[in-house]
N, C-alpha and C positions, 0 to 999 in steps of 0.2 A: 504494500500500500504506500509505503514511504516513497518508493521510486515513482509511482503514479502521481502522488501528490507533488513531488518535486518537479516532475515533468510538466504537470499542469501549471504549477506556480511559475516555472521558467518560461512557459509559453505566454502566460499572461504578462509577466514582467517584460519580456522581449517586445511584445506588441505595444504595451503602454509606453515603454521607453522609446520605441521607434515612432510613436505618434500614430498608431493604427496598424492595420495589416497590409502587407504588400500584395498587390494584385498580379504581379508578374516578377520574373527574376531581376529585371532592371530596377524596379522600385525597391526590391529587397537590397540589392547592392548599393543603391543610392542612399537608402536609409541607414544601412550598415556603415558606410563611409562617413556619413554626416555625423553620426554619434551625437555629440553635443553636451554630454554630461559624463561624469565619472562612472555612473552606474552602467551606462551603455558601453563605455570603453572597457569596463571590467567584465562585462557579460559576454562580449563577442570574441570570437576566435577567428584567426585567419592564417594563411600560409600559402606557399606556392611551390611548384615543382616544374622542371623542364624535362620533357620526354622526347627522345630522339625518334619520333614517328610523326607522320603527317596528322594534321588536325582531323581530317575526315576519317582516317583509320581509327584514331583514338575515340572520336565521337561515336562511331559505329560500335566499337567494343563496349564503351561505357553504357550506351543505350541498351544493348542486348543484356549485359550483366545487371544493370539496374532493374530491368524488367524481371529477370530471373531471381535476383537475390534480395532486392529491397522492397518491391511492391508486395503488399500483403498485410495481414493482421498479425500483430504480436500480442500474445496474451501473457500477462504477467500475474503470477500468483504468489501470494505470500503465506507461508506456513509458520505457525508459532505453536510449539509443543505438539506437533503432529496434526494441528487443525488449520483448515483454510481460514485465514482472517481477512483476506481481501483478494480481489481479482480486478484487473483493469485490462482494457483492450485499446490498442493504439494501431491506427491504420497508417501505413507508410505508402506514399506514392512517389515514384521517381521516374525520371526520363531525361532525354536530351531534346532540346528544342532550339530552333533558330530564332534569334531576336530580329526585330524590324531593321536593325542596323547591320544585319548579316553575320552577327557573332553566333557561336554555338555555346550553349550552357547546359550543364547537368544540374537538375534541381531535385531536391527532396522536400516533400510536403508531409506534414504530420497532422493527424486528426485524432483526438481523444474521443472514443465512442462512449465511454461510461460517464462522462461529465462534460458537456459542451462548454467551450470557452465563449463567453458573450461576445457577439459581433464577429467571430472568426469566420472566414470563408468556408462554405459548405464542403469544398473538396480538400480542405486542410490549409495549414499555415506553412509558409516557406521557412525552413529551418537550416537549409544548406543550399548554397549555389556555388558551382564550380564553373568559372568563366574560362573557356578554351580559346586561346589565341594562337593563330598560326605564326610561326617565326622561322622563315626559310623552310628547312626540312624537318623542323621540330614543332612541338606544341608546348606552349607555356600555359600552365593551369594555375589560376588564382582561386583560392578557396575562401569562402565567407560562410561561417556557420555558428550555430548556437553552442554553448558549452554542453558537455555531457558525453558519456561513454559511447552511446550509439553513433553520434555524429563524428567523434574522433575515430571510431572503428570504420565508419563509412569512408572517411578521408584516407585512411590507410589502405583500404581495399581499392579505392579509386586510383591511388598512385600505382598499385600493383597491376590493376586491370589495364591502365593506360600503357603500361610497358608490354602488354600482350601476354601477361603471365596467366597461369591457371590458378590464381589465388582463390582461396575459399571465400564464401559469402561472409560478410561481417556479422558479428553478434549485435543484434538490435535491441537486446533486452537491457 
């Protein structure tokens, strides 16, 4: 239950600190970069990596593996002294899309099914965006994401997938 409560709390705080919910990856990145107060700066995570493969190949691999490994429901159960004390369901939705400016981004949206977040988009809140930029024969990936083990695990998997490795699916719990 604690993880579910923390996730819901983090989602609410992220949205409040960003001034609402992003409707697309560009809005998420803009709000992420804008920050504006210590809370947002302390809440957000970022990073980058350069991959020696073309952006189109990287995007194709990321899109396929996001569908296979990230999309779906994660059920979290908490046991205490052998008894179920709580259960929460979180829906993850991920994919690669083209922006109006011609960029490609990997996105991860999250929706808590057991307790809706007021005002949240029906299909989930952006919690991770990876901006894929072509650089000669390489791809430069900038990551923008919320804190938490699931998102850190996804970033690690994306780095491996981008290298065309047969890395395993990330732990989303």
